[in-house]
C-alpha positions, 0 to 999 in steps of 0.5 A, a space after each residue: 880323370 885319365 890324361 889320355 882317353 882311348 878311342 878306336 885304339 888311338 890316344 886323344 889329347 884332352 882339351 887341357 892337354 892341348 892348351 898346355 902343349 900350345 902354351 909351352 910351344 908358344 913360350 919356347 917360340 917366344 924364347 927363340 924369337 927373343 934370341 933372334 930379335 933381342 931389341 924387340 920387347 917380348 910384348 911385340 914378338 907375337 905381332 912381329 912379322 917380316 913386313 912390320 919388323 925391320 930386323 926380320 930380314 932373310 938372315 933373321 928368317 934362316 936363323 929363326 928357322 934353324 933355332 926353331 928346328 933345334 929348340 923343337 927337335 924337328 926338321 922343317 921343310 925348307 920350302 916352308 921358309 917363305 910361308 913362316 913369316 909371322 909368330 902365329 904362322 910358325 906356331 901353327 906350323 909346329 902345331 900342325 906337325 904335332 911338335 911339342 
């Protein structure tokens, strides 16, 4: 089976390709988050947010924002900083931007 299918001149990712990309993206985000929040166990990172994680203050937000940009080779809109307050919101934002 081909990795990419052609439809209307555009490439479409298969379901397994999207799952692999999302898994790699989540793993990379987990590693970045671990460097910003070293005291949190990895099992707690996915549920961490600005409300339930004392360490997640404004400095941590800016640091995480910068490290996500560096790790994923993308430039995030600084206006999104206030919305990216959970692991899932950051992951969703990267997925929406098609960052791998």
